[in-house]
C-alpha positions as CSV (number, residue, x, y, z in Angstrom):
1,X,2.7,6.1,-1.0
2,X,1.7,3.8,-3.8
3,X,-1.2,6.0,-5.1
4,X,1.4,9.0,-5.1
5,X,3.7,7.0,-7.3
6,X,0.9,5.9,-9.6
7,X,-0.5,9.5,-10.0
8,X,3.0,10.8,-10.8
9,X,3.5,8.1,-13.5
10,X,0.4,8.7,-15.2
11,X,0.9,12.3,-15.3
12,X,4.5,11.9,-17.2
13,X,2.9,10.9,-20.7
14,X,0.5,13.7,-20.6
15,X,3.3,16.1,-19.9
16,X,5.6,14.7,-22.6
17,X,2.8,15.2,-25.2
18,X,2.2,18.7,-23.9
19,X,5.7,19.5,-24.4
20,X,5.5,18.2,-28.2
21,X,2.4,20.3,-28.8
22,X,4.2,23.6,-29.3
23,X,6.9,21.8,-31.8
24,X,4.1,20.2,-33.6
25,X,2.4,23.5,-34.1
26,X,5.4,25.3,-35.3
27,X,7.1,22.6,-37.4
28,X,5.6,23.8,-40.6
29,X,7.2,27.4,-40.1
30,X,10.5,26.3,-38.7
31,X,12.4,25.9,-42.3
32,X,11.3,29.4,-43.0
33,X,12.6,30.6,-39.7
34,X,15.7,29.0,-40.1
35,X,16.3,30.2,-43.7
36,X,15.6,33.7,-42.3
37,X,18.1,33.5,-39.6
38,X,20.8,31.9,-42.1
39,X,20.0,34.8,-44.5
40,X,20.6,37.5,-41.8
41,X,23.6,35.8,-40.7
42,X,25.2,35.6,-44.2
43,X,24.1,39.0,-45.1
44,X,25.8,40.4,-41.8
45,X,29.1,38.8,-42.9
46,X,29.0,39.7,-46.7
47,X,26.9,43.1,-47.0
48,X,29.1,46.1,-46.4
49,X,26.1,48.4,-45.9
50,X,22.4,47.9,-46.0
51,X,20.2,50.1,-48.1
52,X,18.6,51.8,-45.2
53,X,22.0,52.8,-43.9
54,X,22.9,54.2,-47.3
55,X,19.5,56.1,-47.3
56,X,20.1,57.1,-43.7
57,X,23.6,58.4,-44.4
58,X,22.5,60.4,-47.5
59,X,19.8,62.0,-45.6
60,X,22.1,63.1,-42.6
61,X,24.8,64.3,-45.4
62,X,21.9,66.4,-47.1
63,X,20.7,67.6,-43.7
64,X,24.1,68.9,-42.6
65,X,24.9,70.4,-45.9
66,X,21.7,72.7,-45.5
67,X,22.8,74.1,-42.2
């Protein structure tokens, strides 16, 4: 029983370090990802129509006016 407990206690710090490793790897790009997310959210609330939507609508109008 004691050896089993000792083994579990020794593994815990290693697992804690393993959980921090992905965070350390992604830390340099997290500000960029956050800025992108905030920008998309603000654009969703403030921009009436995206340029791609305008182009698609014009293309559909031209296509329907030809037929």
